[in-house]
C-alpha positions in Angstrom: 70.2 152.8 119.4 71.3 155.1 122.2 74.2 157.5 121.7 77.5 156.4 123.4 79.0 159.0 125.6 82.8 159.1 125.2 83.2 160.1 128.8 81.3 157.0 129.9 83.6 154.8 127.8 86.7 156.4 129.3 85.2 156.1 132.8 84.4 152.4 132.3 87.9 151.7 131.0 89.5 153.5 134.0 87.4 151.3 136.3 88.6 148.2 134.6 92.3 149.3 134.8 91.8 150.0 138.5 90.7 146.4 139.0 94.1 145.2 137.7 96.6 145.1 140.5 99.7 143.2 141.5 99.4 140.5 144.0 101.9 141.9 146.5 101.3 139.1 149.0 102.6 136.5 146.5 105.4 138.8 145.3 106.6 139.3 148.8 106.4 135.5 149.5 108.7 134.9 146.5 111.1 137.8 147.1 111.6 137.2 150.8 110.9 133.5 151.2 110.8 131.3 148.2 113.6 132.8 146.1 116.2 132.9 149.0 115.1 129.4 150.1 115.4 128.0 146.5 118.8 129.6 146.0 120.1 128.2 149.4 118.8 124.7 148.6 120.4 124.9 145.2 123.7 125.8 146.7 123.6 123.1 149.3 122.4 120.4 146.9 124.9 121.4 144.2 127.8 121.0 146.7 126.5 117.7 148.0 125.8 116.4 144.5 129.4 117.3 143.5 130.8 115.3 146.4 128.4 112.5 145.5 129.6 112.4 141.9 133.3 112.6 143.0 132.8 109.7 145.3 131.2 107.6 142.5 134.3 108.2 140.3 136.7 107.3 143.1 134.8 104.0 144.0 134.5 103.1 140.4 138.2 103.5 139.9 138.8 100.8 142.5 136.6 98.2 140.6 138.7 96.3 138.1 137.3 94.5 135.0 138.3 91.1 136.5 135.3 88.8 136.6 135.9 87.7 140.2 136.1 91.3 141.4 132.9 92.2 139.7 131.1 89.2 141.2 132.4 89.9 144.7 131.5 93.6 144.5 128.0 92.9 143.3 127.5 90.4 146.2 129.0 92.9 148.7 126.6 95.7 147.6 123.6 93.3 147.7 124.5 92.1 151.2 125.1 95.6 152.5 121.7 96.7 151.1 120.0 93.9 152.9 121.7 94.7 156.2 121.0 98.5 156.1 117.4 98.0 154.9 116.5 95.5 157.6 114.2 97.9 159.5 113.8 100.5 156.8 112.6 99.4 153.3 112.8 102.9 152.1 116.5 102.3 151.5 115.6 99.9 148.7 115.0 100.6 145.1 114.6 104.0 143.4 113.0 106.1 146.2 110.8 108.1 143.8 107.6 106.1 144.7 108.2 106.8 148.4 108.5 110.5 147.8 105.5 110.6 145.5 103.2 108.7 147.8 103.7 111.1 150.8 102.9 114.7 151.3 104.9 114.8 154.5 108.7 114.2 154.5 109.7 112.0 157.4 113.2 111.1 156.2 115.7 111.1 159.1 119.4 112.0 159.1 120.2 108.3 159.7 118.1 107.3 156.7 119.8 110.0 154.6 123.2 108.6 155.4 122.2 105.0 154.8 120.6 105.9 151.4 123.7 107.9 150.4 126.1 105.0 151.2 123.9 102.4 149.5 123.4 104.6 146.4 127.1 105.3 146.1 128.1 101.7 146.1 125.2 100.7 143.8 125.8 103.4 141.2 129.6 103.1 141.2 129.5 100.2 138.8 128.3 96.7 138.1 124.5 97.6 138.1 122.5 99.4 135.4 120.7 101.9 137.6 120.0 105.6 137.4 120.9 108.5 139.6 117.5 110.1 139.8 115.9 107.7 142.2 118.4 108.4 145.0 118.4 112.0 143.9 114.7 112.4 144.9 115.3 110.8 148.3 118.5 112.7 149.2 117.4 116.0 147.7 114.1 115.9 149.5 115.8 115.4 152.8 118.2 118.3 152.2 115.4 120.6 151.1 113.2 119.7 154.1 116.0 120.2 156.6 116.7 123.7 155.1 112.9 124.5 155.3 113.1 124.0 159.1 115.7 126.8 159.2 113.5 129.0 157.1 110.5 128.1 159.2 108.4 127.2 156.1 105.0 125.9 157.0 104.4 122.2 156.9 101.5 122.7 154.4 104.2 123.4 151.8 106.2 120.3 152.6 105.3 118.5 149.3 106.6 121.5 147.3 109.7 121.7 149.5 110.5 118.1 148.8 110.1 118.6 145.1 112.5 121.6 145.2 115.3 119.4 146.6 114.5 116.5 144.4 114.6 118.7 141.3 117.9 120.3 142.4 119.7 117.1 143.1 118.5 115.5 139.8 119.4 118.6 137.8 123.0 118.5 139.1 123.6 114.8 138.6 122.0 114.7 135.1 123.3 118.1 134.1 119.8 119.0 132.9 118.3 121.8 135.0 115.1 122.4 132.9 114.5 118.7 132.2 115.0 117.8 135.8 112.6 120.6 137.0 109.9 119.5 134.5 110.4 115.8 135.4 109.8 116.3 139.2 106.8 118.4 138.5 105.4 116.0 135.8 106.1 112.7 137.5 103.4 112.8 140.2 100.5 112.7 137.7 99.9 111.0 134.4 97.8 113.8 133.0 98.8 116.9 135.0 101.7 118.8 136.5 102.7 120.4 139.8 102.5 123.9 138.4 102.5 125.5 141.9 106.1 124.8 142.5 107.5 125.5 139.1 109.4 128.8 139.8 110.9 127.4 143.1 112.0 124.1 141.5 113.5 125.8 138.5 115.5 128.3 140.5 116.9 125.6 142.8 117.7 123.4 139.8 119.5 126.1 137.9 121.5 127.1 141.0 122.4 123.5 141.8 123.4 122.7 138.2 125.5 125.9 138.1 127.4 124.9 141.3 127.8 121.3 140.0 129.1 122.5 136.6 131.6 124.9 138.4 132.9 122.1 140.6 132.7 119.1 138.3 132.8 120.5 134.8 130.3 121.9 132.3 130.5 119.2 129.6 127.3 117.5 128.6 126.6 113.9 129.5 126.6 112.8 125.9 129.2 113.6 123.3 127.3 113.9 120.0 129.0 114.9 116.8 128.1 114.4 113.1 125.1 115.0 110.9 121.7 115.1 112.5 119.7 116.2 109.5 116.3 114.6 109.1 113.5 114.7 106.5 109.8 114.2 106.5 110.0 110.5 105.4 112.2 110.0 108.5 109.2 110.6 110.7 107.6 107.4 109.3 110.5 105.4 110.8 110.3 107.3 114.0 106.6 106.4 114.3 107.6 102.8 113.8 110.2 103.2 116.5 107.6 104.7 118.8 105.4 101.6 118.3 108.3 99.2 119.1 109.1 101.2 122.2 105.5 101.2 123.4 105.5 97.4 123.2 108.9 97.2 124.8 108.0 99.5 127.7 105.0 97.2 128.5 107.3 94.2 128.6 109.9 96.0 130.8 107.3 97.3 133.2 105.7 93.9 133.5 109.1 92.2 134.1 110.0 94.9 136.7 106.8 94.6 138.7 106.8 90.8 138.4 110.2 90.7 139.9 109.4 93.3 142.6 106.2 91.4 143.5 108.0 88.1 143.9 110.8 89.7 145.9 108.3 91.0 148.4 107.9 87.4 149.7 111.6 87.3 150.7 113.0 88.6 153.9 114.4 92.2 153.5 117.9 91.1 154.6 118.3 88.5 151.8 116.1 90.1 149.1 118.8 92.1 147.2 121.3 89.2 147.5 118.8 86.7 145.9 118.2 89.1 143.1 121.9 89.7 142.4 122.6 86.0 142.5 120.0 85.5 139.8 121.4 88.4 137.8 125.1 87.4 138.1 125.3 85.7 134.6 123.9 88.9 133.0 126.3 91.2 135.0 129.3 89.1 133.9 128.1 89.0 130.3 127.6 92.8 130.1 130.9 93.4 131.9 132.6 91.8 128.9 130.9 94.2 126.5 133.8 96.6 127.1 133.1 98.7 124.0 129.6 99.7 125.3 130.4 100.4 129.0 126.9 99.4 130.1 127.7 98.4 133.7 129.5 101.7 134.3 126.8 103.8 132.6 125.7 105.3 135.9 129.2 106.7 136.5 130.1 108.3 133.2 127.0 107.8 130.9 129.5 106.7 128.2 127.2 103.9 127.2 124.6 106.4 125.9 127.2 108.0 123.7 128.4 104.7 122.3 124.8 103.6 121.5 124.2 106.9 119.8 127.2 106.9 117.4 127.7 103.3 116.2 125.3 100.8 114.6 125.0 97.5 116.5 123.9 94.3 114.7 120.2 93.8 115.3 120.6 90.3 116.8 123.0 91.7 119.4 120.7 94.6 120.1 117.8 92.4 120.9 119.9 90.4 123.3 121.2 93.6 125.0 117.6 94.9 125.4 116.4 91.7 127.1 119.6 91.5 129.2 119.1 95.1 130.4 115.4 94.6 131.2 116.2 91.4 133.2 119.2 92.9 135.0 117.2 96.0 136.2 114.3 93.8 137.3 116.5 91.5 139.3 118.6 94.2 140.9 116.6 97.4 141.3 113.4 95.4 141.5 114.8 93.3 144.3 115.9 96.4 146.3 119.3 97.6 144.9 119.4 101.4 145.3 119.1 103.1 141.9 116.7 104.9 139.6 115.0 103.9 136.4 115.7 106.9 134.1 119.1 105.6 133.0 117.8 102.0 132.2 115.0 103.6 130.3 117.4 105.8 128.3 119.6 102.8 127.6 116.8 100.5 126.4 115.3 103.3 124.3 118.7 104.0 122.7 119.1 100.3 122.0 115.7 100.1 120.3 116.4 103.2 118.3 119.8 101.9 117.3 118.1 98.6 116.2 115.7 100.4 113.9 118.5 102.4 112.5 120.5 99.2 111.9 117.6 97.5 110.1 116.8 100.3 107.8 120.4 101.7 107.5 119.5 105.1 109.1 121.3 107.6 111.3 122.0 105.9 114.6 122.4 109.1 116.5 119.0 110.5 115.5 117.1 107.3 116.3 119.0 106.5 119.5 118.2 109.9 120.9 114.6 109.7 119.8 114.4 106.2 121.4 115.8 107.5 124.7 113.1 110.2 124.9 110.3 107.8 123.8 111.1 105.0 126.2 111.4 107.4 129.1 108.1 109.0 128.2 106.4 105.6 127.8 107.8 104.1 131.1 107.7 107.2 133.4 104.7 108.9 131.7 106.6 112.2 131.5 106.6 113.2 127.7 107.5 116.8 128.2 110.3 116.1 130.6 111.6 113.3 128.3 112.0 115.6 125.3 113.6 118.4 127.3 115.9 116.0 129.2 117.3 114.3 126.1 117.8 117.7 124.3 119.7 119.0 127.4 122.0 116.0 128.0 122.8 115.7 124.2 122.8 119.5 123.5 121.1 118.9 120.1 118.2 120.4 118.3 115.9 117.5 117.5 112.6 118.8 118.8 110.4 117.4 116.0 111.9 113.9 115.7 111.9 113.4 119.5 108.3 114.7 119.8 107.1 112.4 117.0 108.6 109.3 118.7 107.5 110.4 122.2 103.8 111.0 121.3 103.5 107.6 119.6 105.1 105.7 122.5 103.2 107.7 125.1 99.8 107.1 123.6 100.3 103.4 122.8 101.6 102.6 126.3 98.9 104.6 128.1 97.7 102.9 131.2 101.0 101.3 132.3 103.9 103.1 134.0 106.9 102.2 136.0 106.0 104.4 139.0 103.1 102.9 140.9 102.4 106.0 143.0 101.5 108.1 140.0 97.9 109.5 140.0 95.7 110.0 136.9 95.4 113.8 137.5 94.8 116.3 140.3 91.0 116.3 139.8 90.7 112.6 140.5 93.2 112.8 143.3 91.1 115.5 145.0 87.9 113.4 144.4 89.5 110.5 146.3 
């Protein structure tokens, strides 16, 4: 064995240290381009999202609980949606699939205005629809418009769109980290958009901060009481995950069956036909004053109600089916709205149902159900856990993860977003 020369060791280590260096090109890109851009986008989106939220509250205040008013309002929104979507079907439905399926953002100012108007009326009451669908569309436009001022290359257009989408979603859901992870996780079933994480997170935090300053810092859910859990509780959470996996398959099948059938109708009458079919459900849910289901997109009070009180199991099953059908006949037929809120509501109902059957803590199981159903339907397990923890401000990482993993695995292969890819590798191979 040859003798080791200490000087050679030191010399070799010095050479290795010399090979370690900072990537100043990337650092400069972040310091002088991406960070300022993300901050500006966050500021703009935070202000626009605040005005959007304020408008929702004002419009909702004009809608009374009188059955005739509810019916007329639903028909008005459906008719308006058909008219404004006549030559632009991008105005219909969630908007996420459109953003996911394109690397180039070609949203015009006119489309932005039309989508804003339709989303405001659709989310102001009557329909069970989420804010994140329009958030993707509107946020992407604002971010892309800002990118033109910063002269950001078109090769980054996909990341630019995600920055705005994450910022708008973060503000309206009051969940900056959950929204950032959601927009980066939603494109793929088995992968994430890691390249844009710092930019999306910065914009989401800034947007949320502006929104919280202008509209209040309170969380979407008001959760009080005991949330303690024990190891045996995980068995019931596994059972909840199994139920949710089955329910998510039913919901996704209903949604795409309705969407497929609606495609054979003219664009101008498609939303109206769906709403006419859904009117009995809308009127029925409107009379469930205690749960606030049809105003959930305005104040999210329904999620709090489902988390703090046990509902009889027979009523829970009817509400689950009613919500699935309502979303399929409205959003599936083109009403502007997202699918996160419906997923959270259905998940909360299933969790509440399990808690009711076994006399368990409704809050623990409703929150776990929310995360599990969102994970199963959107194929975003990490975002689902973070999002529910943020909107509820609770510490339930283990129960939520247990339920999420079960529902995600057992529902693998089906998802509510048709533009999702398996992973980046398979996308590149195509």
